[in-house]
C-alpha positions in Angstrom: 0.0 0.0 0.0 1.3 3.4 -1.0 2.2 5.8 1.8 0.8 9.2 2.1 2.6 11.9 4.0 1.3 13.3 7.3 1.0 16.7 5.6 -1.4 15.2 3.0 -3.4 13.6 5.7 -3.7 17.0 7.5 -5.0 18.5 4.2 -7.7 15.9 3.9 -8.7 16.2 7.6 -9.0 20.0 7.0 -11.2 19.3 4.0 -13.5 17.1 6.1 -13.5 19.7 8.9 -14.5 22.5 6.4 -17.3 20.4 5.1 -18.4 19.4 8.6 -18.6 23.0 9.5 -20.9 23.6 6.6 -23.3 21.1 8.0 -24.1 23.4 10.9 -24.1 26.6 8.8 -27.0 28.4 7.2 -25.7 27.8 3.7 -28.2 26.3 1.2 -27.6 23.4 -1.1 -26.0 25.3 -4.0 -23.4 26.9 -1.7 -22.7 23.5 0.0 -22.1 21.9 -3.4 -19.7 24.7 -4.5 -17.8 24.4 -1.2 -17.4 20.6 -1.6 -15.9 20.8 -5.1 -13.7 23.7 -4.2 -12.3 22.1 -1.0 -11.8 18.7 -2.7 -10.0 20.2 -5.6 -7.8 22.3 -3.4 -6.7 19.5 -1.1 -6.3 16.8 -3.7 -4.5 19.0 -6.2 -6.7 17.7 -9.1 -7.6 19.9 -12.1 -11.3 19.5 -12.0 -13.9 18.3 -9.4 -17.5 17.7 -10.4 -20.4 16.6 -8.3 -23.5 14.8 -9.5 -26.6 14.2 -7.4 -29.3 11.6 -7.8 -32.7 13.0 -8.7 -35.4 10.6 -7.6 -38.3 13.0 -7.9 -39.4 11.2 -11.1 -40.3 7.5 -11.6 -37.1 7.1 -13.7 -34.2 8.3 -11.6 -31.6 10.6 -13.2 -28.2 11.6 -12.0 -27.6 15.3 -12.6 -24.4 17.5 -12.7 -24.8 20.0 -9.9 -21.4 21.6 -9.2 -17.9 22.0 -10.5 -15.2 24.5 -9.7 -13.6 25.1 -13.1 -16.0 24.5 -15.9 -18.1 27.1 -17.7 -21.5 27.8 -16.2 -23.2 26.9 -19.5 -21.8 23.3 -19.2 -23.8 22.8 -16.0 -27.2 23.4 -17.6 -29.3 20.3 -17.8 -26.5 17.8 -17.7 -28.1 14.5 -16.7 -27.7 10.8 -17.3 -29.8 7.7 -16.6 -28.8 5.6 -13.7 -27.5 2.9 -16.0 -25.5 5.4 -18.1 -21.9 6.7 -17.9 -19.3 6.4 -15.3 -21.3 8.3 -12.7 -24.3 6.0 -13.3 -22.1 3.0 -12.8 -20.6 4.3 -9.6 -23.9 5.4 -8.2 -25.6 2.1 -9.0 -22.8 -0.2 -7.9 -21.8 2.0 -4.9 -18.1 1.6 -5.5 -15.3 3.8 -6.8 -14.0 3.6 -10.4 -10.6 4.7 -11.5 -9.8 5.5 -15.2 -6.2 5.9 -16.3 -7.4 7.6 -19.5 -11.0 8.8 -19.8 -10.8 9.1 -23.6 -10.3 5.3 -23.8 -13.3 4.4 -21.5 -16.5 3.7 -23.4 -18.6 4.5 -20.3 -17.2 8.0 -20.0 -19.7 10.4 -21.6 -17.9 13.7 -21.3 -15.2 13.2 -23.8 -15.7 16.6 -25.5 -15.2 18.3 -22.1 -12.1 16.2 -21.4 -10.5 17.1 -24.7 -11.3 20.8 -24.3 -9.8 20.9 -20.7 -7.0 18.5 -21.3 -8.2 15.9 -18.7 -6.6 12.5 -18.6 -7.2 10.4 -15.5 -10.1 10.4 -13.0 -11.5 8.7 -9.9 -15.2 8.6 -9.4 -16.5 7.9 -5.9 -20.0 7.5 -4.5 -21.5 10.0 -2.0 -22.7 7.5 0.6 -24.4 7.9 4.0 -24.4 5.5 6.9 -27.2 3.3 5.7 -25.3 2.7 2.4 -27.7 5.0 0.6 -25.9 6.8 -2.4 -27.0 10.4 -2.9 -24.6 11.2 -5.7 -21.1 10.9 -7.2 -17.9 13.0 -6.8 -15.4 13.0 -9.7 -11.8 14.1 -9.5 -9.8 14.7 -12.8 -6.1 15.1 -13.4 -4.3 16.6 -16.4 -1.6 13.9 -16.2 -1.8 10.1 -16.1 -2.4 9.2 -12.4 -3.1 5.9 -10.7 -5.0 7.1 -7.7 -3.5 4.7 -5.0 -5.8 3.0 -2.6 -4.9 5.3 0.3 -5.7 8.4 -1.8 -9.0 6.9 -2.9 -9.9 6.1 0.7 -9.3 9.7 1.7 -11.3 11.0 -1.1 -14.1 8.6 -0.1 -13.9 10.0 3.5 -14.4 13.5 2.1 -17.2 12.3 -0.2 -19.1 10.6 2.6 -18.8 13.7 4.8 -20.1 15.7 1.8 -23.1 13.3 1.6 -24.0 14.1 5.2 -23.8 17.8 4.5 -26.0 17.5 1.4 -28.7 15.4 3.2 -28.6 17.8 6.1 -29.1 20.8 3.9 -31.9 19.2 1.9 -33.6 18.4 5.2 -33.2 22.0 6.4 -34.7 23.3 3.1 -37.6 20.8 3.3 -38.2 21.8 6.9 -38.3 25.5 6.0 -40.7 24.8 3.2 -43.0 22.8 5.5 -42.9 25.7 8.1 -43.8 28.2 5.4 -46.6 26.1 4.2 -48.0 25.7 7.8 -47.7 29.5 8.3 -49.6 30.1 5.0 -52.4 27.7 6.0 -52.8 29.6 9.3 -53.1 32.9 7.5 -55.7 31.4 5.1 -57.8 30.1 8.0 -57.7 33.5 9.7 -58.6 35.2 6.5 -61.5 32.8 5.9 -62.9 33.7 9.4 -62.7 37.4 8.5 -64.6 36.9 5.2 -67.2 34.7 6.8 -67.8 37.5 9.3 -67.6 40.4 6.9 -69.4 39.0 3.9 -71.6 36.3 5.5 -69.9 33.6 3.6 -69.4 29.9 4.4 -65.9 28.6 4.9 -65.9 27.0 1.4 -67.2 30.2 -0.2 -64.5 32.3 1.6 -61.8 30.0 0.3 -63.1 30.0 -3.2 -63.3 33.8 -3.1 -59.6 34.1 -2.2 -58.7 31.4 -4.7 -60.4 33.4 -7.5 -58.7 36.6 -6.4 -55.3 34.8 -6.4 -55.9 33.5 -9.9 -57.1 36.8 -11.3 -54.2 38.8 -9.8 -51.6 36.0 -10.4 -50.6 36.1 -6.8 -50.5 33.3 -4.2 -53.5 32.6 -2.1 -51.3 33.4 0.9 -50.8 37.0 -0.4 -54.6 37.4 -0.8 -55.1 36.1 2.8 -52.6 38.7 4.1 -54.4 41.5 2.2 -57.7 40.4 3.8 -56.2 40.4 7.2 -54.6 43.8 6.7 -58.0 45.3 5.5 -59.7 43.9 8.6 -57.2 45.8 10.8 -57.7 49.2 9.1 
């Protein structure tokens, strides 16, 4: 097994610490993903890092490119693969790292145009895995020179990737929680507004809701905005 210097270990530990710190921050998912690729590229010394996340919102899962630290913004738009497609699909499906000495010679590698343009040669692709062995995405590291990625190096990149997976899940949970809280708050506003309309206009609860719903559609605003307006008018 190849040896890695204490200094290199320190760099990886710092990377894990930086990502762990993000878990308790108020950063949202986009910022977390940018931080992950920036930190990973910096400590590994690779040319490019890219991060793909599994999108299971549809019956047919996709894996989508979400962040990279050194590729044009246009490249990020709508880059997706099926789960049985490409290197990232293979790594996500089989939950194991894959090392390519030359990406241009690998049939599964789908980004050959990008590799030629940026002069990329070797890569390691590792799954973003959480404790229950659930894979949430894939982290890719590319070099501009042939590189073997020794086992110790791959294990350290996996440690960073797994910590990143925790950060991603935590951030998604925070966002979902915020959405739920906002939805509950909106529902409370609507219920209060219904009571106002029932009192002021002698409506039933269903009539009051349909009245707000129609105003929302006519004004192209949310029903929550209409409910706020009703409550404000009642206070005047």
